[in-house]
Residue frames as qw, qx, qy, qz and C-alpha x, y, z in Angstrom:
[[0.786, -0.165, 0.109, -0.586, 21.81, 71.84, 119.58],
 [0.258, -0.314, 0.911, -0.065, 22.36, 68.31, 120.87],
 [0.643, 0.105, -0.508, -0.563, 20.84, 65.71, 118.54],
 [0.874, -0.265, 0.231, -0.337, 19.17, 62.55, 119.91],
 [0.934, 0.270, -0.189, 0.140, 21.59, 60.39, 117.93],
 [0.317, 0.613, -0.485, 0.537, 24.63, 62.21, 119.32],
 [0.507, -0.496, 0.431, -0.557, 23.23, 61.73, 122.82],
 [0.979, -0.040, 0.050, -0.193, 22.57, 58.02, 122.18],
 [0.772, 0.434, -0.348, 0.307, 26.07, 57.40, 120.87],
 [0.027, 0.611, -0.512, 0.604, 27.58, 59.19, 123.84],
 [0.739, -0.376, 0.290, -0.478, 25.43, 57.19, 126.25],
 [0.988, 0.110, -0.112, 0.000, 26.50, 53.84, 124.77],
 [0.604, 0.506, -0.400, 0.468, 30.18, 54.81, 124.84],
 [0.115, -0.583, 0.471, -0.651, 30.29, 56.36, 128.30],
 [0.856, -0.301, 0.184, -0.377, 28.27, 53.55, 129.89],
 [0.936, 0.218, -0.230, 0.154, 30.64, 51.02, 128.33],
 [0.354, 0.556, -0.470, 0.587, 33.60, 52.93, 129.79],
 [0.466, -0.524, 0.374, -0.607, 32.00, 53.06, 133.24],
 [0.971, -0.127, 0.043, -0.197, 31.47, 49.30, 133.15],
 [0.781, 0.394, -0.353, 0.332, 35.04, 48.60, 132.04],
 [0.109, 0.577, -0.498, 0.638, 36.49, 50.62, 134.90],
 [0.634, -0.395, 0.350, -0.565, 34.22, 48.91, 137.44],
 [0.972, -0.005, 0.126, -0.197, 34.18, 45.30, 136.25],
 [0.137, -0.655, 0.713, 0.211, 37.60, 44.90, 134.65],
 [0.342, 0.232, -0.861, -0.297, 38.06, 41.23, 133.74],
 [0.543, -0.319, -0.744, -0.224, 35.12, 40.08, 135.86],
 [0.479, -0.575, 0.194, -0.634, 33.06, 40.58, 139.02],
 [0.390, 0.179, -0.878, 0.214, 34.63, 38.03, 141.34],
 [0.251, -0.015, 0.653, -0.714, 32.22, 38.70, 144.22],
 [0.705, 0.174, -0.051, -0.686, 29.17, 38.01, 142.05],
 [0.586, 0.248, -0.755, -0.156, 30.62, 34.56, 141.31],
 [0.128, -0.124, 0.829, -0.530, 29.78, 33.60, 144.91],
 [0.622, 0.245, 0.340, -0.661, 26.15, 33.39, 143.75],
 [0.565, 0.164, 0.787, 0.184, 24.95, 30.40, 141.69],
 [0.045, -0.118, 0.490, 0.862, 24.72, 31.37, 138.01],
 [0.188, -0.377, -0.782, -0.459, 21.12, 30.13, 137.72],
 [0.171, -0.534, -0.646, 0.518, 19.76, 32.09, 140.69],
 [0.047, 0.627, 0.376, 0.681, 17.22, 34.81, 139.88],
 [0.263, -0.402, -0.502, 0.719, 16.37, 37.80, 142.06],
 [0.037, 0.839, 0.393, 0.375, 14.23, 40.90, 142.32],
 [0.447, -0.261, -0.273, 0.811, 15.37, 44.26, 143.61],
 [0.065, 0.913, 0.369, 0.160, 14.43, 47.89, 143.95],
 [0.436, 0.172, -0.127, 0.874, 16.19, 51.24, 143.96],
 [0.269, -0.832, -0.472, 0.112, 15.07, 53.84, 146.49],
 [0.250, 0.604, -0.123, 0.747, 15.83, 57.53, 146.86],
 [0.482, -0.396, -0.592, 0.511, 16.59, 58.56, 150.43],
 [0.083, -0.458, -0.168, 0.869, 15.87, 62.24, 149.74],
 [0.494, 0.752, 0.331, -0.286, 13.53, 64.32, 147.59],
 [0.342, -0.342, 0.564, 0.669, 14.94, 64.58, 144.06],
 [0.609, 0.602, -0.078, -0.510, 14.23, 65.30, 140.41],
 [0.835, -0.014, 0.525, 0.162, 14.79, 62.18, 138.28],
 [0.477, 0.761, -0.343, -0.276, 17.22, 62.13, 135.36],
 [0.031, -0.558, 0.823, 0.095, 19.13, 59.27, 133.78],
 [0.851, 0.078, 0.405, -0.324, 16.68, 56.46, 133.07],
 [0.807, 0.558, -0.177, -0.081, 18.22, 55.71, 129.68],
 [0.190, 0.664, -0.687, 0.226, 21.71, 55.46, 131.22],
 [0.555, -0.257, 0.701, -0.368, 20.48, 52.94, 133.79],
 [0.881, 0.321, 0.228, -0.264, 18.75, 50.95, 131.07],
 [0.598, 0.683, -0.419, 0.020, 21.92, 51.00, 129.00],
 [0.186, -0.550, 0.768, -0.270, 23.94, 49.66, 131.95],
 [0.702, -0.021, 0.648, -0.295, 21.64, 46.68, 132.32],
 [0.802, 0.557, -0.026, -0.215, 21.42, 46.17, 128.54],
 [0.413, 0.686, -0.593, 0.085, 25.19, 45.90, 128.31],
 [0.302, -0.399, 0.799, -0.333, 25.46, 43.69, 131.40],
 [0.167, 0.146, 0.975, -0.007, 22.54, 41.35, 130.69],
 [0.329, -0.095, -0.371, -0.863, 19.57, 42.00, 128.37],
 [0.436, -0.335, -0.830, -0.092, 17.61, 39.39, 130.37],
 [0.157, -0.319, -0.550, 0.756, 17.17, 41.90, 133.22],
 [0.047, -0.671, -0.551, -0.495, 13.82, 43.70, 133.18],
 [0.150, -0.090, -0.362, 0.915, 13.16, 47.09, 134.78],
 [0.119, -0.725, -0.631, -0.247, 9.88, 48.67, 135.86],
 [0.226, 0.168, -0.179, 0.943, 9.98, 52.41, 136.51],
 [0.133, -0.680, -0.657, 0.298, 7.73, 54.34, 138.87],
 [0.010, -0.840, -0.063, 0.539, 8.84, 57.79, 137.61],
 [0.658, 0.655, 0.183, 0.324, 9.73, 59.49, 134.34],
 [0.512, -0.006, -0.033, 0.859, 12.77, 61.69, 133.81],
 [0.034, -0.384, -0.128, -0.914, 11.86, 65.21, 134.87],
 [0.601, -0.605, -0.398, -0.337, 9.46, 64.10, 137.61],
 [0.159, -0.595, 0.533, -0.579, 9.94, 64.94, 141.27],
 [0.714, -0.138, -0.686, 0.026, 10.34, 62.02, 143.68],
 [0.546, -0.744, 0.134, -0.361, 9.53, 62.20, 147.41],
 [0.059, -0.546, 0.799, -0.246, 12.05, 60.83, 149.88],
 [0.443, -0.112, 0.859, -0.231, 11.94, 57.04, 150.33],
 [0.754, 0.435, -0.002, -0.493, 10.25, 56.51, 146.97],
 [0.715, -0.021, 0.642, 0.275, 10.91, 53.35, 145.00],
 [0.184, 0.610, -0.356, -0.683, 12.29, 54.64, 141.70],
 [0.705, 0.303, -0.493, -0.409, 12.31, 51.34, 139.87],
 [0.803, -0.260, 0.519, -0.136, 12.23, 47.62, 140.42],
 [0.378, 0.560, -0.680, -0.284, 14.30, 45.02, 138.56],
 [0.888, -0.108, 0.406, -0.189, 14.24, 41.32, 137.96],
 [0.703, 0.586, -0.400, -0.050, 16.77, 38.93, 136.43],
 [0.840, 0.046, -0.421, 0.339, 19.85, 36.85, 137.19],
 [0.545, -0.814, -0.106, 0.173, 21.12, 37.78, 140.66],
 [0.671, -0.189, 0.195, 0.690, 24.70, 38.01, 139.44],
 [0.304, 0.499, 0.367, 0.724, 23.73, 40.53, 136.78],
 [0.275, -0.887, -0.294, -0.228, 21.74, 42.70, 139.19],
 [0.627, -0.707, 0.021, 0.327, 24.65, 42.95, 141.60],
 [0.625, 0.007, 0.294, 0.723, 27.30, 43.50, 138.93],
 [0.177, 0.612, 0.381, 0.670, 25.31, 46.36, 137.41],
 [0.367, -0.784, -0.464, 0.186, 24.34, 47.95, 140.74],
 [0.412, -0.580, -0.033, 0.702, 27.14, 50.44, 141.30],
 [0.231, 0.024, 0.460, 0.857, 27.44, 51.68, 137.74],
 [0.106, -0.624, -0.655, -0.413, 23.67, 52.07, 137.40],
 [0.371, -0.809, -0.381, 0.250, 23.42, 53.99, 140.67],
 [0.425, -0.350, 0.128, 0.825, 26.42, 56.17, 139.83],
 [0.103, 0.283, 0.524, 0.797, 24.73, 57.34, 136.65],
 [0.264, -0.701, -0.599, -0.283, 21.35, 57.85, 138.28],
 [0.460, -0.708, -0.310, 0.437, 22.62, 59.65, 141.40],
 [0.367, -0.240, 0.198, 0.877, 24.84, 61.99, 139.37],
 [0.007, 0.314, 0.540, 0.781, 22.34, 62.94, 136.67],
 [0.351, -0.730, -0.573, -0.129, 19.49, 63.23, 139.16],
 [0.467, -0.539, -0.206, 0.670, 21.78, 65.43, 141.24],
 [0.178, 0.000, 0.321, 0.930, 22.19, 67.79, 138.29],
 [0.202, -0.507, -0.629, -0.554, 18.45, 67.79, 137.58],
 [0.449, -0.684, -0.531, 0.220, 17.62, 68.42, 141.24],
 [0.360, -0.398, -0.047, 0.842, 19.99, 71.37, 141.47],
 [0.044, 0.151, 0.467, 0.870, 18.60, 72.82, 138.24],
 [0.287, -0.617, -0.678, -0.278, 15.01, 72.39, 139.41],
 [0.417, -0.646, -0.392, 0.506, 15.81, 74.35, 142.57],
 [0.230, -0.252, 0.176, 0.923, 17.37, 77.21, 140.62],
 [0.066, -0.313, -0.632, -0.706, 14.55, 77.27, 138.06],
 [0.309, -0.674, -0.671, 0.025, 11.90, 77.44, 140.78],
 [0.342, -0.541, -0.236, 0.732, 13.51, 80.54, 142.27],
 [0.001, -0.323, 0.258, 0.911, 13.11, 82.52, 139.05],
 [0.191, 0.404, 0.867, 0.220, 9.84, 81.04, 137.79],
 [0.091, 0.818, 0.435, -0.366, 8.16, 84.42, 138.26],
 [0.024, 0.705, -0.323, -0.631, 10.44, 85.98, 135.64],
 [0.814, 0.543, 0.007, -0.208, 10.92, 85.28, 131.94],
 [0.005, -0.736, 0.667, 0.116, 14.61, 84.39, 132.24],
 [0.964, 0.150, -0.213, -0.051, 16.06, 81.15, 130.87],
 [0.515, -0.698, 0.495, 0.054, 18.79, 79.57, 132.97],
 [0.756, 0.549, -0.354, -0.041, 21.67, 78.15, 130.91],
 [0.881, -0.349, 0.162, 0.276, 24.36, 75.63, 131.68],
 [0.103, 0.867, -0.439, -0.214, 27.99, 76.10, 130.57],
 [0.771, 0.392, -0.499, 0.046, 30.94, 73.98, 129.41],
 [0.126, -0.515, 0.707, -0.468, 31.98, 73.53, 133.06],
 [0.918, -0.096, -0.107, -0.369, 31.02, 69.86, 133.07],
 [0.712, -0.423, 0.557, 0.058, 32.60, 66.67, 134.38],
 [0.147, 0.524, -0.703, -0.458, 35.08, 65.40, 131.76],
 [0.073, 0.018, -0.968, -0.239, 33.45, 62.80, 129.56],
 [0.050, 0.484, 0.837, -0.250, 29.96, 63.44, 130.93],
 [0.065, 0.182, -0.052, -0.980, 29.05, 66.66, 129.15],
 [0.384, -0.150, -0.582, -0.701, 26.17, 65.39, 127.03],
 [0.449, -0.398, -0.794, 0.095, 24.71, 63.38, 129.90],
 [0.213, -0.395, -0.440, 0.778, 24.89, 66.37, 132.25],
 [0.158, 0.103, -0.216, -0.958, 23.40, 68.69, 129.66],
 [0.427, -0.308, -0.744, -0.411, 20.53, 66.26, 129.21],
 [0.399, -0.446, -0.698, 0.393, 20.01, 66.26, 132.98],
 [0.058, -0.179, -0.121, 0.975, 19.94, 70.07, 132.96],
 [0.362, -0.137, -0.451, -0.804, 16.85, 69.95, 130.73],
 [0.503, -0.381, -0.775, -0.026, 15.19, 67.46, 133.09],
 [0.335, -0.415, -0.500, 0.682, 15.60, 70.09, 135.80],
 [0.136, 0.881, 0.445, -0.086, 13.81, 72.78, 133.82],
 [0.165, -0.763, 0.262, 0.567, 16.91, 74.70, 132.73],
 [0.716, 0.690, 0.044, -0.098, 18.41, 75.02, 129.26],
 [0.817, -0.073, 0.241, 0.519, 21.56, 74.22, 127.34],
 [0.043, 0.830, -0.289, -0.476, 24.08, 76.81, 126.18],
 [0.592, 0.561, -0.532, -0.229, 26.34, 75.68, 123.35],
 [0.988, -0.145, -0.048, -0.014, 27.29, 72.01, 123.52],
 [0.785, -0.246, 0.152, 0.549, 30.95, 72.63, 122.75],
 [0.208, -0.574, 0.245, 0.753, 33.33, 74.77, 120.75],
 [0.227, 0.052, 0.767, 0.598, 31.81, 73.75, 117.44],
 [0.071, 0.595, 0.779, 0.183, 28.14, 74.76, 117.49],
 [0.037, -0.958, -0.264, -0.106, 28.23, 78.48, 118.38],
 [0.441, 0.469, -0.246, 0.725, 30.66, 81.38, 118.68],
 [0.490, -0.832, -0.231, 0.119, 31.39, 82.78, 122.12],
 [0.503, 0.592, -0.147, 0.613, 33.83, 85.64, 121.61],
 [0.617, -0.706, -0.231, 0.260, 35.64, 86.39, 124.86],
 [0.185, -0.934, 0.171, 0.254, 38.26, 88.91, 125.95],
 [0.500, -0.420, 0.611, 0.448, 41.23, 86.97, 124.56],
 [0.535, 0.458, 0.628, 0.332, 39.51, 86.41, 121.22],
 [0.155, 0.966, 0.209, -0.011, 38.82, 90.14, 120.98],
 [0.328, -0.797, 0.367, 0.349, 42.43, 91.01, 121.79],
 [0.560, -0.121, 0.691, 0.440, 43.70, 88.56, 119.17],
 [0.418, 0.614, 0.598, 0.301, 41.29, 89.85, 116.52],
 [0.281, 0.191, 0.067, 0.938, 41.91, 93.53, 117.28],
 [0.319, -0.052, 0.163, -0.932, 38.35, 94.55, 118.13],
 [0.499, 0.256, 0.722, -0.404, 34.85, 93.30, 118.78],
 [0.597, 0.619, -0.029, -0.509, 33.80, 94.43, 115.30],
 [0.312, 0.538, -0.746, -0.237, 36.62, 92.47, 113.67],
 [0.197, -0.113, 0.953, -0.202, 35.85, 89.35, 115.68],
 [0.569, 0.409, 0.535, -0.471, 32.13, 89.39, 114.84],
 [0.541, 0.652, -0.269, -0.458, 32.80, 90.07, 111.15],
 [0.174, 0.436, -0.876, -0.115, 35.23, 87.16, 110.98],
 [0.377, 0.082, 0.861, -0.332, 32.74, 84.88, 112.74],
 [0.627, 0.544, 0.237, -0.505, 30.09, 85.76, 110.16],
 [0.443, 0.632, -0.545, -0.329, 32.57, 85.00, 107.35],
 [0.022, -0.324, 0.944, -0.058, 33.75, 81.67, 108.79],
 [0.036, -0.291, -0.955, 0.036, 30.35, 80.20, 109.66],
 [0.210, -0.225, -0.181, -0.934, 27.43, 82.39, 108.57],
 [0.617, -0.392, -0.518, -0.445, 24.78, 80.13, 110.11],
 [0.581, -0.228, -0.644, 0.443, 26.26, 79.87, 113.59],
 [0.314, -0.910, -0.257, -0.082, 25.02, 82.04, 116.49],
 [0.483, 0.399, -0.284, 0.726, 27.47, 84.73, 117.60],
 [0.520, -0.814, -0.259, 0.027, 27.75, 85.77, 121.24],
 [0.402, 0.567, -0.305, 0.651, 30.15, 88.40, 122.57],
 [0.598, -0.537, -0.446, 0.394, 31.32, 88.68, 126.16],
 [0.143, 0.725, -0.026, 0.673, 31.42, 92.27, 127.42],
 [0.538, -0.306, -0.542, 0.569, 32.65, 93.78, 130.67],
 [0.073, -0.340, -0.182, 0.920, 31.63, 97.45, 130.27],
 [0.431, 0.697, 0.424, -0.386, 28.77, 99.47, 128.84],
 [0.202, 0.717, -0.416, -0.521, 31.12, 100.71, 126.10],
 [0.085, -0.211, 0.936, 0.267, 31.90, 97.14, 125.03],
 [0.386, 0.441, 0.766, -0.264, 28.19, 96.36, 125.14],
 [0.391, 0.768, 0.062, -0.503, 27.56, 99.14, 122.64],
 [0.101, 0.558, -0.707, -0.422, 30.36, 97.89, 120.40],
 [0.240, 0.042, 0.969, 0.046, 28.91, 94.36, 120.42],
 [0.420, 0.622, 0.539, -0.384, 25.48, 95.72, 119.57],
 [0.321, 0.773, -0.221, -0.500, 26.83, 97.79, 116.68],
 [0.026, -0.412, 0.858, 0.307, 28.78, 94.78, 115.41],
 [0.707, 0.059, -0.381, -0.592, 25.56, 92.78, 115.16],
 [0.039, 0.170, -0.947, 0.269, 26.06, 90.14, 117.87],
 [0.527, -0.351, -0.656, -0.410, 23.10, 87.83, 118.36],
 [0.690, -0.641, -0.330, 0.060, 23.68, 87.53, 122.11],
 [0.198, 0.688, -0.380, 0.585, 25.65, 89.86, 124.37],
 [0.721, -0.350, -0.530, 0.278, 27.04, 88.49, 127.60],
 [0.193, -0.849, 0.153, -0.467, 27.13, 90.87, 130.54],
 [0.761, 0.019, -0.537, 0.363, 30.09, 89.57, 132.52],
 [0.474, -0.384, -0.490, 0.623, 29.86, 90.56, 136.19],
 [0.012, -0.521, -0.196, -0.831, 27.89, 93.74, 135.41],
 [0.096, 0.085, 0.584, -0.802, 26.45, 95.62, 138.38],
 [0.209, 0.515, 0.821, -0.131, 22.68, 95.16, 138.72],
 [0.194, 0.766, 0.188, -0.583, 21.98, 98.76, 137.76],
 [0.081, 0.498, -0.597, -0.624, 23.98, 98.37, 134.53],
 [0.146, 0.161, 0.957, 0.191, 22.14, 95.16, 133.68],
 [0.212, 0.680, 0.623, -0.325, 18.81, 96.90, 134.12],
 [0.138, 0.734, -0.151, -0.648, 20.00, 99.83, 132.01],
 [0.051, -0.256, 0.818, 0.512, 21.15, 97.48, 129.25],
 [0.189, 0.416, 0.890, 0.009, 17.75, 95.78, 129.19],
 [0.171, 0.787, 0.367, -0.466, 16.02, 99.15, 129.04],
 [0.064, 0.718, -0.310, -0.620, 18.29, 100.71, 126.42],
 [0.172, -0.184, 0.852, 0.459, 18.69, 97.81, 123.98],
 [0.594, 0.301, 0.100, -0.740, 14.97, 97.42, 123.42],
 [0.869, 0.171, 0.443, -0.141, 15.25, 93.84, 122.23],
 [0.496, 0.767, -0.352, -0.205, 17.89, 94.54, 119.58],
 [0.484, 0.361, -0.787, 0.127, 20.00, 91.68, 120.96],
 [0.817, -0.445, -0.357, -0.079, 19.54, 88.98, 123.56],
 [0.052, -0.736, 0.495, -0.459, 21.27, 89.65, 126.87],
 [0.870, -0.174, -0.451, 0.092, 22.94, 87.00, 129.01],
 [0.341, -0.817, 0.356, -0.301, 24.11, 87.66, 132.56],
 [0.913, 0.069, -0.344, 0.209, 27.12, 85.68, 133.70],
 [0.363, 0.504, -0.475, 0.623, 29.90, 85.60, 136.25],
 [0.134, 0.111, -0.722, 0.670, 29.72, 84.37, 139.84],
 [0.574, -0.266, -0.118, -0.765, 25.94, 84.09, 139.97],
 [0.177, 0.010, -0.939, 0.293, 24.77, 81.96, 142.89],
 [0.230, -0.560, -0.795, -0.033, 21.62, 81.27, 144.90],
 [0.207, -0.619, -0.358, 0.668, 21.87, 84.64, 146.67],
 [0.007, 0.439, -0.238, -0.866, 22.32, 86.79, 143.56],
 [0.191, 0.218, 0.863, 0.413, 20.18, 84.75, 141.15],
 [0.096, 0.735, 0.667, -0.076, 16.79, 86.36, 141.77],
 [0.034, -0.810, -0.032, 0.585, 17.95, 90.02, 141.67],
 [0.150, -0.317, 0.646, 0.678, 19.77, 89.33, 138.41],
 [0.159, 0.378, 0.868, 0.279, 16.72, 87.62, 136.89],
 [0.044, 0.802, 0.529, -0.274, 14.51, 90.53, 137.90],
 [0.120, -0.528, 0.247, 0.804, 16.60, 92.97, 135.83],
 [0.674, 0.586, 0.156, -0.421, 14.89, 91.49, 132.78],
 [0.015, 0.526, -0.763, -0.375, 17.87, 89.81, 131.08],
 [0.795, 0.201, -0.345, -0.458, 16.99, 87.02, 128.66],
 [0.891, 0.041, -0.436, 0.122, 19.45, 84.45, 129.95],
 [0.385, -0.774, 0.471, -0.177, 21.59, 83.69, 132.98],
 [0.801, 0.282, -0.522, 0.084, 24.45, 81.21, 132.58],
 [0.585, -0.652, 0.377, -0.302, 25.53, 79.35, 135.71],
 [0.436, 0.445, -0.781, 0.041, 28.49, 76.98, 135.85],
 [0.287, -0.244, 0.775, -0.507, 27.33, 75.58, 139.19],
 [0.823, 0.122, 0.018, -0.554, 24.42, 73.79, 137.50],
 [0.931, 0.239, -0.274, -0.021, 26.85, 71.08, 136.41],
 [0.481, 0.507, -0.573, 0.427, 30.28, 71.59, 137.97],
 [0.173, -0.353, 0.631, -0.668, 29.12, 71.58, 141.60],
 [0.732, -0.176, -0.470, -0.460, 26.80, 68.59, 141.34],
 [0.330, -0.318, 0.753, -0.472, 25.87, 66.78, 144.56],
 [0.329, -0.031, -0.901, -0.282, 24.80, 63.18, 144.02],
 [0.697, -0.335, -0.047, -0.632, 21.35, 62.09, 145.19],
 [0.277, -0.332, 0.847, -0.308, 21.36, 59.50, 147.99],
 [0.808, 0.115, -0.322, -0.480, 20.14, 56.25, 146.41],
 [0.348, -0.355, 0.856, -0.146, 20.24, 52.63, 147.52],
 [0.672, 0.134, -0.578, -0.444, 19.46, 49.25, 145.97],
 [0.481, -0.258, 0.741, -0.391, 18.03, 46.32, 147.88],
 [0.337, 0.016, -0.879, -0.337, 17.33, 42.78, 146.74],
 [0.654, -0.225, 0.120, -0.712, 13.87, 41.55, 147.73]]
């Protein structure tokens, strides 16, 4: 589980990095503007979107110039119609323009994740399935993207390699069997969740007998997924995974699995079209 403090620390660090790569040793174009000139501006979305990333935008302006004030029209997790004013800002003109690109980069990327997730979640709202993200995130932006996933109505899988076991084919081969791998996981970290990836009904049974908390059904046919849901009777949580897209999502959800993990929630993000204008 991602703690608020871990998320805050990541936000401060990654925003600082984004500013360093954009500003370098100074914004020479902003120096064209008198240092004492103030300005007002607004950021608009050119398309319908789900908002995510307010705290990252606020952190950009905090690090650039705490004198800048922002006024938001939407909360994270809210849907925004096209051509909506997302927020207005006021402060030194130089600071507004220096912060513009970094602030919009964060907001367009995280809102892009949230918007994609909201679309997926809406398609399966009639079922009880929980849609999960994966570790297929943009390098350095994992915690931010996983936060955006929750703004879109989906859920986080494990944050990284440290907070839960996910025993895959190569782990099983190295350990000798599913039973050995699960037993060793329980010995190493008794309080951590244990998930086992399976590719056949026989492996599914082995994972169940070994006491896995969650069993991943990797590219199972729909009929096998439905049979697993029927036969397990709630003895373990079931997660469907492997190549699931907008076309296959609903049939998979309707088999009754507990979770569906989808790498495309984060790795295929399309930025929202935003623009900033001084008033």
